[in-house]
C-alpha positions in Angstrom: 98.7 99.9 109.1 95.4 98.4 110.0 92.9 97.6 107.3 90.8 100.6 108.2 93.9 102.8 107.9 94.7 101.3 104.5 91.2 101.9 103.3 91.3 105.5 104.6 94.6 106.0 102.8 93.1 104.5 99.7 90.3 107.1 99.6 92.9 109.8 100.3 95.0 108.6 97.4 92.2 108.7 94.8 91.1 112.1 96.0 94.7 113.4 95.7 95.2 111.6 92.4 92.0 112.9 90.8 93.6 115.5 88.5 96.3 113.0 87.2 94.2 109.8 87.2 93.5 109.9 83.4 97.2 109.9 82.7 97.1 106.2 83.5 94.3 105.4 81.0 95.7 107.5 78.2 99.4 106.5 78.8 100.8 109.9 79.4 103.4 111.2 81.9 104.7 108.5 84.2 102.5 105.9 82.5 104.0 106.3 79.0 105.8 103.0 78.4 106.9 103.7 74.9 105.3 103.0 71.5 105.1 99.2 71.7 103.6 98.9 75.2 101.3 101.9 74.6 100.0 100.4 71.4 99.2 97.2 73.2 97.5 99.1 76.0 95.3 101.2 73.7 94.3 98.1 71.7 93.2 96.4 74.9 91.3 99.5 76.3 89.5 99.7 72.9 88.6 96.0 73.2 87.1 96.3 76.7 85.2 99.4 75.7 83.8 97.6 72.7 82.9 94.6 74.8 81.0 96.8 77.2 79.2 98.4 74.4 78.1 95.1 73.0 77.0 93.9 76.4 74.9 97.0 76.8 73.3 96.6 73.4 72.4 93.0 74.2 71.2 93.6 77.7 69.5 97.0 77.2 69.4 97.9 80.9 67.3 101.0 81.7 68.5 101.9 85.2 72.2 101.3 85.9 74.3 101.7 89.1 78.0 102.5 88.6 80.1 102.0 91.7 83.5 103.8 92.0 82.6 105.9 88.9 85.9 107.8 89.1 86.6 110.5 86.5 84.0 109.2 84.1 86.0 107.1 81.7 83.2 104.6 81.6 80.4 106.8 82.8 80.7 108.6 79.4 80.1 105.2 77.7 77.2 104.2 80.0 75.2 107.4 80.1 74.2 107.6 76.4 73.1 104.0 76.4 70.8 104.0 79.5 67.7 105.8 80.7 69.1 106.6 84.1 72.5 106.2 85.7 73.4 106.4 89.4 77.1 107.0 89.9 78.8 106.6 93.3 82.3 107.5 94.4 84.0 108.4 97.7 86.0 111.3 96.0 84.2 114.6 95.4 87.3 115.6 93.3 86.7 112.7 90.8 83.0 113.3 90.8 83.6 116.9 89.7 85.8 115.7 86.8 83.2 113.0 85.9 80.3 115.5 85.9 82.3 117.9 83.7 83.3 115.2 81.3 80.0 113.5 80.9 77.6 116.5 81.2 74.5 114.3 81.0 71.1 115.1 82.7 70.4 111.4 83.2 73.3 110.8 85.6 72.8 111.2 89.4 75.9 111.4 91.5 76.4 110.3 95.1 79.5 110.9 97.2 79.9 107.9 99.5 82.4 105.4 100.9 81.4 102.2 99.2 82.2 100.2 102.3 79.6 102.1 104.3 77.0 102.8 101.5 73.8 100.8 101.0 71.6 101.0 97.8 68.3 102.8 98.2 66.7 101.0 95.2 67.3 98.1 92.8 68.8 98.5 89.3 68.8 96.5 86.1 72.5 96.4 86.0 75.5 97.2 88.3 78.8 98.2 86.7 82.2 98.8 88.2 85.6 99.2 86.7 88.9 98.9 88.5 87.1 98.7 91.8 86.9 95.0 92.8 90.7 94.9 93.0 90.5 97.5 95.8 88.2 95.4 98.0 90.0 93.5 100.7 89.5 89.8 100.8 87.8 90.1 104.2 85.2 92.4 102.7 84.7 90.5 99.5 81.6 88.6 100.5 80.0 91.7 102.2 80.6 93.8 99.1 78.9 91.2 96.9 76.0 91.2 99.3 75.6 95.0 98.7 75.7 94.3 94.9 73.0 91.6 95.3 70.9 94.1 97.3 71.2 96.6 94.5 70.4 94.2 91.7 66.8 93.7 90.4 65.6 90.2 89.7 67.1 89.1 86.4 69.6 91.9 86.5 73.3 91.5 85.8 76.7 92.9 86.9 79.4 93.9 84.5 83.0 94.4 85.7 86.3 95.5 84.3 89.5 95.3 86.3 93.3 95.0 86.1 95.1 91.8 85.2 98.5 91.4 86.8 101.2 93.0 84.5 104.2 95.1 85.7 103.8 97.5 82.8 100.2 98.4 83.7 101.3 100.9 86.3 103.6 103.9 86.4 107.2 103.6 85.5 108.3 104.5 89.0 106.0 101.9 90.6 107.3 98.4 91.3 104.5 95.9 91.7 105.1 93.3 94.4 104.0 89.7 93.9 100.4 89.0 92.7 99.4 87.9 96.2 100.7 90.9 98.0 97.2 92.4 98.5 98.5 95.9 99.5 100.8 98.1 97.4 102.4 101.5 97.7 101.4 104.0 95.1 103.1 107.4 94.3 101.7 110.6 92.9 103.4 112.9 90.5 104.6 115.1 93.4 106.2 112.1 95.2 103.6 111.6 97.9 103.0 107.9 98.7 99.9 106.0 99.8 99.1 102.5 100.7 96.1 100.9 98.9 94.5 97.5 98.5 95.2 95.8 95.1 94.1 92.3 94.5 94.7 90.9 91.0 92.2 88.3 89.7 92.2 85.8 86.8 88.8 84.9 85.4 88.8 81.3 86.6 90.0 82.2 90.1 87.4 85.0 90.4 84.6 82.7 89.2 85.6 80.1 91.8 85.5 82.7 94.5 82.1 84.0 93.4 80.5 80.6 93.1 80.0 79.8 96.8 78.4 83.3 97.2 75.7 82.4 94.7 77.1 84.0 91.6 78.0 82.7 88.1 80.3 84.5 85.8 81.3 84.8 82.2 84.7 86.5 82.3 87.5 86.9 79.8 91.0 88.4 79.9 92.8 90.5 77.3 96.3 89.4 76.4 98.0 91.5 79.1 96.1 94.1 81.0 92.4 93.5 81.8 89.7 91.1 82.9 86.1 91.8 82.0 82.7 90.3 81.7 79.3 89.6 83.2 78.3 88.2 86.6 74.8 87.1 87.4 73.0 85.5 90.3 73.2 81.7 90.0 69.4 81.4 90.7 68.4 83.7 87.9 
């Protein structure tokens, strides 16, 4: 498959997966790894949620942009803490779930392919969770150019994403090596899709962002997640 075909398949996957996406976060169905692994997962999801809350309390951004907002797992945490939130996703199915879950008047939704979308204004903060790992290496710099265009002077980015761990995905998924870049994902009904999946460690991601003019303060939970702030080096 060409890169364009993989990215089209990626959008199709998340549209088709919308109704079962939350099973991954809440460790149900095919993502139930048993009591020990589930307890570790839930401890780490709580840790990244708490870290985001602390960051929002310290930064106090008024207008925030959430890219790849998905089913609202983090939109529900952002919306009560900001004056206005713009949430963008390529899947109308996940936007519908997000809207129903969050139910907030201060959230404005936009359906758009993030590789074709451009910001119409600047924001105090840009947030994305589990999105950067779906950006191909060849589009990494361009994506961060879009983020820079969306960020007001003195603003900041906050990201959360997956660390490499075989138990993070469904029981019937087998992760290839960390450097594979493209993986096959399966839905509950057995349909398979190809998507981009790039796993970062904080130091490696910081080194990649530095030449693009960004500085980062990123951390990693014991198994499953990376998270933290990224700012323009000149700010």
